[in-house]
KERO-460390 format. One record per residue (C-alpha): residue number from 1; x, y, z. Coordinates in Angstrom, 3 decimals. Last residue first. Example, Ala and Ser with C-alpha at 12.3 -4.5 7.8 and 13.67 -1.06 7.14 Angstrom:
2
2:13.670:-1.060:7.140 $
1:12.300:-4.500:7.800 $
This chain:
642
642:127.352:95.347:110.992 $
641:130.760:93.850:111.572 $
640:132.098:90.341:111.311 $
639:134.705:88.236:112.961 $
638:135.004:84.449:112.940 $
637:138.639:83.529:113.209 $
636:140.752:81.187:111.089 $
635:138.438:81.267:108.101 $
634:136.859:78.438:106.134 $
633:134.942:79.301:102.947 $
632:131.256:79.552:103.744 $
631:129.879:82.457:101.721 $
630:132.334:82.420:98.806 $
629:131.282:78.863:98.088 $
628:133.180:75.611:97.938 $
627:132.865:74.629:101.582 $
626:129.201:73.562:101.434 $
625:130.002:71.167:98.528 $
624:133.067:69.503:100.046 $
623:131.836:68.605:103.500 $
622:128.321:67.147:103.304 $
621:128.230:65.788:99.744 $
620:131.882:64.906:99.162 $
619:132.135:63.547:102.698 $
618:129.074:61.320:102.279 $
617:130.430:59.883:99.032 $
616:133.849:59.222:100.548 $
615:132.397:57.463:103.585 $
614:130.273:55.308:101.300 $
613:133.253:54.445:99.064 $
612:135.411:53.223:101.963 $
611:139.023:53.150:100.820 $
610:140.275:53.444:104.417 $
609:141.981:56.817:103.834 $
608:139.380:57.909:101.285 $
607:137.501:60.355:103.552 $
606:140.744:61.400:105.232 $
605:141.990:63.204:102.110 $
604:143.593:62.927:98.707 $
603:141.486:62.804:95.539 $
602:142.669:62.698:91.891 $
601:144.128:59.183:92.157 $
600:140.527:58.115:92.692 $
599:141.004:54.647:91.198 $
598:143.761:52.039:90.967 $
597:142.835:49.223:93.350 $
596:144.979:46.184:92.423 $
595:146.553:45.552:95.823 $
594:144.617:42.344:96.403 $
593:143.105:43.692:99.591 $
592:142.085:46.902:97.787 $
591:140.552:44.864:94.985 $
590:138.343:43.021:97.451 $
589:137.383:46.179:99.386 $
588:136.457:47.919:96.138 $
587:134.251:45.015:95.075 $
586:132.612:44.680:98.477 $
585:131.735:48.345:98.852 $
584:130.616:48.858:95.253 $
583:126.809:48.888:95.626 $
582:127.004:51.134:98.681 $
581:128.651:53.868:96.642 $
580:125.587:54.273:94.403 $
579:123.206:54.386:97.372 $
578:125.419:56.976:99.087 $
577:125.776:59.094:95.949 $
576:122.045:59.200:95.208 $
575:121.658:62.994:95.337 $
574:121.342:63.499:91.538 $
573:124.554:65.505:91.088 $
572:126.487:63.338:93.542 $
571:125.434:60.206:91.635 $
570:126.434:61.916:88.392 $
569:129.883:62.809:89.763 $
568:130.309:59.153:90.983 $
567:129.491:57.759:87.532 $
566:133.073:57.260:86.308 $
565:134.476:56.435:89.767 $
564:131.999:53.617:90.433 $
563:132.440:52.290:86.893 $
562:136.213:52.128:87.424 $
561:135.731:50.332:90.749 $
560:133.821:47.623:88.849 $
559:130.164:46.677:89.042 $
558:129.614:45.016:85.673 $
557:127.441:47.032:83.269 $
556:123.758:46.101:83.272 $
555:122.620:43.516:80.731 $
554:123.847:43.314:77.144 $
553:120.502:43.420:75.416 $
552:118.886:45.210:78.281 $
551:116.720:44.233:81.226 $
550:116.585:45.757:84.696 $
549:114.137:43.742:86.782 $
548:115.668:44.574:90.172 $
547:116.200:48.220:89.132 $
546:116.205:50.443:92.189 $
545:119.991:50.289:92.576 $
544:120.359:54.016:93.323 $
543:122.372:54.686:90.163 $
542:119.925:52.766:87.949 $
541:116.828:54.422:89.388 $
540:118.619:57.778:89.188 $
539:119.209:57.159:85.478 $
538:115.477:56.502:85.014 $
537:114.671:59.698:86.925 $
536:117.102:61.579:84.677 $
535:115.498:60.012:81.597 $
534:112.084:61.252:82.725 $
533:113.618:64.668:83.440 $
532:115.086:64.720:79.904 $
531:111.690:63.973:78.368 $
530:110.128:66.734:80.486 $
529:112.920:69.080:79.401 $
528:112.115:68.510:75.752 $
527:108.487:69.214:76.508 $
526:109.583:72.303:78.451 $
525:109.967:72.111:82.204 $
524:107.963:74.389:84.488 $
523:108.585:77.032:87.112 $
522:105.264:78.768:87.807 $
521:104.497:76.459:90.727 $
520:107.561:77.368:92.766 $
519:107.210:81.152:92.704 $
518:103.485:80.399:92.805 $
517:103.614:79.330:96.426 $
516:105.930:82.093:97.630 $
515:103.880:84.808:95.914 $
514:100.619:83.402:97.291 $
513:102.052:83.293:100.814 $
512:103.072:86.956:100.449 $
511:99.506:87.843:99.416 $
510:98.092:85.985:102.430 $
509:100.410:87.811:104.859 $
508:99.737:91.206:103.247 $
507:95.977:90.673:103.498 $
506:96.487:89.621:107.107 $
505:98.205:92.919:107.921 $
504:95.774:95.063:105.927 $
503:92.752:93.607:107.745 $
502:94.408:93.748:111.152 $
501:94.935:97.457:110.613 $
500:98.331:98.897:109.774 $
499:99.728:101.549:112.105 $
498:102.601:99.348:113.328 $
497:103.459:98.384:109.744 $
496:106.674:100.417:109.579 $
495:107.858:99.375:113.041 $
494:107.047:95.706:112.485 $
493:108.769:95.850:109.097 $
492:111.902:97.319:110.669 $
491:111.862:94.619:113.360 $
490:111.485:91.893:110.714 $
489:114.386:93.329:108.708 $
488:116.618:93.560:111.789 $
487:115.733:89.973:112.721 $
486:116.723:88.818:109.230 $
485:119.891:90.894:109.387 $
484:120.939:89.392:112.713 $
483:120.114:85.870:111.551 $
482:122.398:86.389:108.561 $
481:125.253:87.386:110.839 $
480:124.585:84.620:113.355 $
479:124.559:82.055:110.552 $
478:127.899:83.354:109.289 $
477:129.397:83.304:112.771 $
476:128.357:79.686:113.227 $
475:129.509:78.866:109.690 $
474:133.035:80.130:110.178 $
473:134.653:76.756:110.689 $
472:132.121:74.059:109.926 $
471:129.723:73.114:112.708 $
470:126.534:73.873:110.821 $
469:127.789:72.049:107.759 $
468:124.969:70.191:106.048 $
467:121.984:72.250:107.279 $
466:123.942:75.498:106.819 $
465:124.797:75.364:103.162 $
464:122.246:74.339:100.534 $
463:119.080:73.868:102.595 $
462:119.803:76.663:105.046 $
461:120.913:79.089:102.368 $
460:117.982:78.125:100.139 $
459:115.406:78.628:102.878 $
458:116.926:81.946:103.926 $
457:117.009:83.235:100.341 $
456:113.424:82.179:99.625 $
455:112.215:83.928:102.782 $
454:114.301:87.041:102.060 $
453:112.867:87.347:98.558 $
452:109.296:86.693:99.698 $
451:109.629:89.213:102.580 $
450:111.306:91.966:100.582 $
449:108.733:92.599:97.864 $
448:105.363:92.534:99.638 $
447:106.756:93.396:103.071 $
446:109.056:96.209:101.961 $
445:106.365:97.791:99.802 $
444:103.799:97.566:102.601 $
443:106.222:99.036:105.144 $
442:107.125:101.919:102.844 $
441:103.428:102.666:102.322 $
440:102.859:102.570:106.085 $
439:105.721:104.969:106.759 $
438:104.663:107.308:103.956 $
437:101.091:107.392:105.221 $
436:102.243:108.088:108.779 $
435:104.342:111.010:107.529 $
434:101.515:112.281:105.340 $
433:99.087:112.475:108.300 $
432:96.227:114.753:107.174 $
431:95.720:112.419:104.205 $
430:93.997:109.910:106.455 $
429:95.801:106.586:107.073 $
428:94.142:103.314:106.006 $
427:93.032:104.757:102.656 $
426:96.621:105.220:101.485 $
425:97.484:101.738:102.783 $
424:94.641:100.203:100.785 $
423:95.933:101.880:97.625 $
422:99.421:100.581:98.430 $
421:97.965:97.097:98.759 $
420:96.471:97.287:95.275 $
419:99.706:98.505:93.655 $
418:101.777:95.899:95.496 $
417:99.420:93.140:94.388 $
416:99.722:94.196:90.765 $
415:103.522:94.460:90.905 $
414:103.955:91.136:92.686 $
413:101.739:89.397:90.135 $
412:103.636:90.901:87.202 $
411:106.981:90.010:88.809 $
410:105.791:86.408:89.107 $
409:105.077:86.487:85.384 $
408:108.633:87.643:84.678 $
407:109.903:84.862:86.932 $
406:108.775:82.303:84.377 $
405:111.535:79.922:85.533 $
404:111.492:78.023:82.233 $
403:112.796:74.501:81.655 $
402:114.772:72.309:79.237 $
401:115.647:74.727:76.434 $
400:114.400:78.037:77.829 $
399:117.014:77.602:80.543 $
398:119.459:74.752:79.989 $
397:122.555:75.668:77.973 $
396:122.608:79.454:78.433 $
395:121.603:79.210:82.075 $
394:124.251:76.573:82.674 $
393:126.945:78.750:81.107 $
392:125.877:81.857:83.015 $
391:125.617:79.989:86.312 $
390:128.996:78.318:85.829 $
389:130.774:81.585:85.095 $
388:129.102:83.172:88.127 $
387:130.191:80.298:90.381 $
386:133.774:80.643:89.140 $
385:133.711:84.385:89.737 $
384:132.327:83.863:93.234 $
383:135.174:81.499:94.003 $
382:137.583:84.024:92.514 $
381:136.265:86.726:94.828 $
380:136.376:84.452:97.893 $
379:140.041:83.649:97.278 $
378:141.459:85.187:100.468 $
377:138.674:83.595:102.524 $
376:139.759:80.084:101.669 $
375:139.229:77.470:98.979 $
374:142.806:76.978:97.840 $
373:143.900:77.044:94.202 $
372:147.051:75.611:92.650 $
371:148.540:75.576:89.138 $
370:148.112:79.272:88.585 $
369:146.819:81.589:85.863 $
368:143.957:79.494:84.469 $
367:143.381:77.469:87.635 $
366:140.491:79.109:89.482 $
365:138.383:81.323:87.239 $
364:139.302:79.521:83.995 $
363:138.580:76.144:85.541 $
362:135.027:77.139:86.460 $
361:134.373:78.516:82.978 $
360:135.706:75.292:81.431 $
359:133.425:73.212:83.643 $
358:130.398:75.222:82.470 $
357:131.391:74.627:78.846 $
356:131.729:70.883:79.302 $
355:135.103:69.095:79.244 $
354:135.284:66.056:76.985 $
353:136.389:62.830:78.682 $
352:133.846:60.474:77.112 $
351:134.110:62.297:73.803 $
350:137.917:61.705:73.688 $
349:139.589:64.295:71.455 $
348:138.057:67.084:73.547 $
347:140.410:66.162:76.404 $
346:143.404:67.337:74.389 $
345:141.803:70.757:73.912 $
344:141.223:71.110:77.654 $
343:144.800:70.010:78.417 $
342:146.163:72.516:75.931 $
341:144.059:75.266:77.517 $
340:145.401:74.375:80.948 $
339:148.992:74.540:79.780 $
338:150.990:71.411:79.123 $
337:154.088:70.868:81.204 $
336:154.391:67.236:80.076 $
335:151.419:66.439:82.283 $
334:150.458:69.517:84.305 $
333:147.666:68.223:86.482 $
332:146.179:71.344:88.032 $
331:146.019:71.250:91.800 $
330:142.928:72.152:93.823 $
329:143.063:72.600:97.601 $
328:140.103:71.944:99.882 $
327:140.116:73.213:103.441 $
326:138.576:71.627:106.512 $
325:142.013:70.727:107.854 $
324:143.332:69.249:104.596 $
323:141.341:67.899:101.664 $
322:143.234:67.589:98.395 $
321:141.508:67.658:95.035 $
320:143.384:66.860:91.823 $
319:142.902:68.378:88.396 $
318:142.285:67.592:84.714 $
317:142.174:63.805:84.938 $
316:138.592:63.326:83.756 $
315:137.618:62.007:87.203 $
314:139.021:65.180:88.742 $
313:137.088:67.341:86.309 $
312:133.884:65.493:87.269 $
311:134.656:65.994:90.955 $
310:135.109:69.705:90.243 $
309:131.785:69.897:88.354 $
308:129.922:68.108:91.171 $
307:131.424:70.472:93.739 $
306:130.263:73.457:91.689 $
305:126.737:72.075:91.382 $
304:126.649:71.356:95.114 $
303:126.691:75.109:95.723 $
302:123.196:75.503:94.153 $
301:121.955:76.522:90.708 $
300:118.289:76.189:89.780 $
299:115.786:73.942:88.046 $
298:116.737:71.158:90.507 $
297:116.753:68.419:87.836 $
296:117.857:70.834:85.104 $
295:120.779:72.184:87.118 $
294:121.667:68.700:88.360 $
293:121.774:67.293:84.836 $
292:123.783:70.288:83.633 $
291:126.363:69.862:86.408 $
290:126.687:66.101:85.800 $
289:127.559:66.754:82.134 $
288:125.134:65.878:79.352 $
287:125.476:62.813:77.116 $
286:121.764:63.112:76.446 $
285:120.935:61.135:79.567 $
284:123.967:59.707:81.402 $
283:124.075:55.960:80.719 $
282:122.128:52.952:82.048 $
281:118.594:54.362:81.998 $
280:115.974:52.559:84.081 $
279:112.366:52.939:82.981 $
278:109.798:55.598:83.701 $
277:106.758:55.975:81.470 $
276:106.243:59.609:80.490 $
275:105.619:62.615:82.647 $
274:102.718:64.955:81.783 $
273:103.868:68.422:80.825 $
272:104.182:70.754:83.815 $
271:101.708:73.594:84.230 $
270:103.441:76.940:84.557 $
269:102.806:78.756:81.274 $
268:99.102:78.586:80.372 $
267:97.507:76.958:83.423 $
266:99.974:78.557:85.848 $
265:99.328:82.013:84.399 $
264:95.582:81.518:84.766 $
263:96.034:80.379:88.368 $
262:98.364:83.296:89.120 $
261:95.776:85.803:87.926 $
260:92.968:83.971:89.737 $
259:94.936:83.985:92.999 $
258:95.826:87.657:92.539 $
257:92.178:88.536:91.914 $
256:91.010:86.607:94.979 $
255:93.555:88.269:97.276 $
254:93.145:91.743:95.782 $
253:89.337:91.476:95.773 $
252:89.463:90.550:99.461 $
251:91.685:93.578:100.150 $
250:89.343:95.783:98.118 $
249:86.397:94.470:100.105 $
248:88.085:95.268:103.406 $
247:89.458:98.604:102.146 $
246:86.027:99.726:100.997 $
245:84.370:98.801:104.261 $
244:82.321:101.955:104.861 $
243:81.619:102.353:101.140 $
242:80.670:98.690:100.721 $
241:78.429:98.761:103.783 $
240:76.845:101.983:102.495 $
239:76.161:100.520:99.068 $
238:74.666:97.387:100.625 $
237:72.446:99.511:102.890 $
236:71.312:101.614:99.938 $
235:70.527:98.484:97.923 $
234:68.583:96.932:100.818 $
233:66.715:100.181:101.460 $
232:67.901:102.473:104.220 $
231:65.638:103.116:107.173 $
230:64.261:106.485:108.184 $
229:63.427:106.915:111.830 $
228:60.094:106.423:113.625 $
227:59.146:103.184:111.883 $
226:61.177:100.838:114.019 $
225:60.504:100.373:117.713 $
224:63.075:101.641:120.280 $
223:66.355:100.342:121.722 $
222:68.713:102.678:123.561 $
221:72.248:101.584:124.470 $
220:74.454:103.781:126.616 $
219:78.092:104.488:127.296 $
218:79.444:107.043:129.770 $
217:83.216:107.400:129.617 $
216:86.301:106.677:131.706 $
215:89.627:107.731:130.150 $
214:90.499:109.793:133.254 $
213:88.210:108.992:136.165 $
212:84.517:109.759:136.163 $
211:82.960:111.253:139.265 $
210:80.176:109.036:140.638 $
209:76.442:108.513:140.069 $
208:76.724:109.027:136.325 $
207:73.441:110.345:134.948 $
206:71.688:108.934:131.881 $
205:68.470:110.747:130.988 $
204:65.868:109.455:128.533 $
203:63.466:111.883:126.864 $
202:60.291:110.751:125.140 $
201:58.234:113.785:126.188 $
200:58.231:112.920:129.897 $
199:61.331:111.434:131.449 $
198:62.656:107.871:131.515 $
197:65.596:107.893:133.948 $
196:68.752:105.754:133.824 $
195:71.391:105.861:136.570 $
194:74.973:105.148:135.570 $
193:77.382:103.540:138.086 $
192:78.404:100.222:136.570 $
191:81.680:99.247:134.923 $
190:82.644:97.674:131.565 $
189:86.372:97.196:131.145 $
188:88.143:98.180:127.910 $
187:90.296:100.849:129.510 $
186:87.300:102.426:131.220 $
185:83.616:101.916:130.569 $
184:80.615:103.446:132.289 $
183:77.097:102.097:132.108 $
182:73.707:102.908:130.633 $
181:70.781:100.749:129.557 $
180:67.633:101.793:127.767 $
179:64.551:99.929:126.597 $
178:61.721:101.654:124.757 $
177:58.451:99.848:124.077 $
176:56.565:101.336:127.050 $
175:57.647:104.853:126.063 $
174:55.782:104.564:122.779 $
173:57.720:106.668:120.183 $
172:55.363:109.386:118.983 $
171:57.820:112.212:118.578 $
170:61.376:111.194:117.779 $
169:63.597:110.263:120.760 $
168:65.265:112.800:123.042 $
167:68.407:111.480:124.718 $
166:69.902:113.393:127.667 $
165:73.443:112.588:128.892 $
164:74.752:113.872:132.242 $
163:78.302:113.614:133.583 $
162:79.432:115.288:136.809 $
161:82.950:115.543:138.252 $
160:84.866:114.562:135.110 $
159:88.496:113.533:135.632 $
158:91.195:114.482:133.099 $
157:92.507:112.773:129.990 $
156:88.973:112.507:128.624 $
155:87.495:109.355:127.118 $
154:84.352:109.991:125.107 $
153:81.284:111.457:126.767 $
152:78.446:109.877:124.817 $
151:80.002:106.561:123.867 $
150:77.033:105.598:121.773 $
149:74.746:102.706:120.915 $
148:71.463:103.541:119.218 $
147:69.298:100.608:118.238 $
146:66.296:100.464:115.912 $
145:63.699:97.718:116.283 $
144:61.501:95.302:114.346 $
143:64.372:93.341:112.804 $
142:67.563:95.345:113.553 $
141:68.630:98.715:112.151 $
140:71.726:100.334:113.617 $
139:71.680:104.025:114.456 $
138:74.978:105.940:114.520 $
137:75.322:106.453:110.776 $
136:74.691:110.165:110.921 $
135:76.119:113.067:112.908 $
134:75.174:116.707:113.438 $
133:77.292:118.979:115.535 $
132:77.219:121.436:118.414 $
131:80.043:121.875:120.909 $
130:79.706:124.407:123.744 $
129:82.695:125.102:125.985 $
128:82.416:126.833:129.324 $
127:85.684:127.984:130.874 $
126:86.632:128.279:134.522 $
125:89.946:129.680:135.801 $
124:93.676:129.649:135.255 $
123:94.685:131.604:132.152 $
122:94.513:129.847:128.814 $
121:97.482:130.014:126.460 $
120:97.498:131.401:122.940 $
119:99.278:130.303:119.759 $
118:97.512:126.919:119.619 $
117:94.186:128.647:119.150 $
116:91.313:126.679:120.593 $
115:89.344:123.475:120.168 $
114:91.180:120.454:118.761 $
113:88.782:117.854:117.339 $
112:90.066:114.290:116.963 $
111:87.968:111.979:114.793 $
110:87.662:108.219:114.967 $
109:88.875:104.727:114.098 $
108:91.440:105.345:111.337 $
107:92.020:108.877:112.557 $
106:90.668:112.146:111.184 $
105:92.166:115.363:112.545 $
104:89.785:118.327:112.799 $
103:90.914:121.807:113.789 $
102:88.569:124.273:115.417 $
101:88.935:128.005:115.932 $
100:86.791:129.673:118.561 $
99:83.289:131.142:118.539 $
98:82.384:133.206:121.645 $
97:79.676:132.035:124.082 $
96:82.212:131.356:126.868 $
95:84.054:129.100:124.460 $
94:82.306:128.205:121.225 $
93:82.533:125.196:118.907 $
92:80.723:124.369:115.669 $
91:80.648:121.099:113.727 $
90:78.099:121.193:110.954 $
89:78.675:117.612:109.801 $
88:80.023:114.384:111.291 $
87:79.861:110.917:109.719 $
86:79.638:107.544:111.440 $
85:81.279:104.481:109.940 $
84:79.963:100.945:110.222 $
83:82.427:98.071:110.338 $
82:83.028:94.639:108.841 $
81:84.928:91.818:110.549 $
80:82.265:89.222:109.739 $
79:79.600:91.008:111.854 $
78:79.714:94.720:112.589 $
77:82.201:96.866:114.502 $
76:81.641:100.610:115.012 $
75:84.035:103.223:113.627 $
74:83.439:106.956:114.221 $
73:84.508:107.386:117.839 $
72:84.794:111.069:118.673 $
71:87.880:112.367:120.470 $
70:87.761:115.821:122.006 $
69:90.647:118.243:122.391 $
68:90.719:121.148:124.757 $
67:92.405:124.535:124.685 $
66:95.751:126.287:124.694 $
65:97.062:124.773:127.932 $
64:100.291:125.591:129.797 $
63:100.688:123.337:132.847 $
62:99.762:123.947:136.505 $
61:97.308:126.706:135.656 $
60:94.414:124.870:137.304 $
59:92.112:125.102:134.313 $
58:88.500:124.349:135.218 $
57:86.360:123.066:132.370 $
56:82.585:123.347:132.077 $
55:81.582:121.319:129.022 $
54:78.224:121.656:127.270 $
53:77.617:119.255:124.394 $
52:74.924:119.844:121.775 $
51:74.010:116.987:119.492 $
50:71.695:116.598:116.514 $
49:71.576:112.931:115.554 $
48:70.668:111.491:112.142 $
47:68.159:108.733:111.467 $
46:66.079:110.948:109.073 $
45:63.423:111.212:111.823 $
44:65.885:112.934:114.113 $
43:67.253:111.620:117.421 $
42:68.080:114.694:119.535 $
41:71.069:114.420:121.860 $
40:71.801:116.745:124.756 $
39:75.250:116.100:126.230 $
38:76.304:117.490:129.575 $
37:79.829:117.378:130.968 $
36:80.286:119.275:134.179 $
35:83.208:120.039:136.463 $
34:85.836:119.003:133.976 $
33:89.320:118.830:135.453 $
32:92.624:120.622:135.236 $
31:96.269:119.939:134.407 $
30:95.310:116.800:132.464 $
29:93.547:118.939:129.861 $
28:96.190:118.664:127.194 $
27:95.940:120.720:124.005 $
26:99.404:122.243:124.049 $
25:100.669:119.310:126.052 $
24:101.695:117.359:122.955 $
23:104.051:120.106:121.889 $
22:105.569:120.255:125.365 $
21:105.989:116.476:125.426 $
20:107.668:116.515:122.019 $
19:109.989:119.333:123.088 $
18:110.821:117.434:126.279 $
17:111.634:114.310:124.278 $
16:113.846:116.290:121.933 $
15:115.726:117.669:124.942 $
14:116.048:114.184:126.437 $
13:117.508:112.881:123.172 $
12:119.956:115.782:122.971 $
11:121.036:115.085:126.549 $
10:121.486:111.391:125.713 $
9:123.537:112.310:122.674 $
8:125.896:114.299:124.838 $
7:126.109:111.465:127.368 $
6:127.198:109.161:124.514 $
5:125.057:106.455:122.902 $
4:127.600:104.866:120.570 $
3:126.425:103.455:117.238 $
2:128.796:101.189:115.297 $
1:128.440:100.482:111.582 $
């Protein structure tokens, strides 16, 4: 998909921007200034505050203004990442002694109050606003003292010529035991310039000694002895902390609950049976094909499985493999003009050369209707068909018999965690902002479900394809394409989760890590599979040469070129092909010099030009397997579109 930013679109964009600016300016006060801001605060015995704010605002008439808006901070940080929330009641606003309409917009960290009718515009001149309200939760109890910290003026978008804050403490508070400190703060920086006066009758006055700039507010801290305001009991305080930090506790409960859920599932369905005593095994365990052994050993399908099956078919005399210019071409051996099905039936007569079900499905996709098949872009659909046939056959033969993925239990954990995180997201954004809620909910769902899936996909693609053949034709463009989509997904998630708090973000990160961890831990072999895995490890010991004390009635088989070829597919399947090939270097070289070497008539390519078994094994692993997939088939030119 191509997006072109034409001049016409740019004009539309600018028009939309102007509309947004005009809408946002309806309650802007940047076109004027506040001559006087005075706040009179009464500390009540029930620990609430009764506040009356008087604001004298001069409108210059430069920009259209419908009224003022005031931001009240309602969230105050506590220890351990917790917070204390303030509550507002009985909010009334008048302008020039006449009541006006008020709209309240809760935010995650405060409250926005819009004062005025958005359908009218103020004429240039002076206006006196009076705001009265009652608030609780502002006083913090400390041992022996009560503390009141407040941003009394808030941060206005226009300058304030004079700012005065009067605090009246409850009757009877000893003036000698009261400490008060005032300062101004702007853009996170603490400034000076507030004079503090202790007046008669328990009143403290804070007066700014300079005009306040935009976003500069008067802050103060008053500390007075306890006993003059009501204190919450321990149970009431705990209940309030829980209510104010519901999302924090719910996020912690989600993390701990998900861990316990996964732990219980792992104990009952994901814990591996204990391995048995390992000993070398001289023949393929259970008479199974190399593809099945690899599928059980890895507990999943990967591109090497197809390469292993094709090498096995070559050894059995069903097809030939020709490597030419980074392409692999398959040819069906048509002895006496037999069809493919006739060849498969003939092979069944010899148990050692029998063709497995998964190998038959691969042959049917590639060589059933033609005698030749090339791994290139034009045959990507048939390559995918062959891989699908193999996956279905391997799943039928191995899953639930030798191992279980238990992905259904992982889906349960992802569903529960998603439900809990969506509840947190709903509480993060007030209901007055449905668009923001929807965006955050969409971001949470995408992160909890999409991130684990994309992470597992990227890891598998790199491990199975890119790490072995980064320089292969087409792979650079393929990697760039996948990298583009990964970056696009991360950018989309960043945009959707922009309004998420740090708590929600880290909860999502921990939950995703739990999903990724238990996606691996919940996979488990059955008891029959555990026995097969023990035999596979014993067979790997034999193939890799790790059997110095190998004892059997007849001893290990003699190292002949025929034995190397027969077990080469198994060595490739179990990732010990290089160790297996290294044991036959001298024998193959000796027979090659004598002119008696008669193996690998099914393979033609540069890797076997010098009859070096190690070079052949490395080529089959690093070149053949990554090429035989619909994702990385060679192409003449790397072009892709988004």
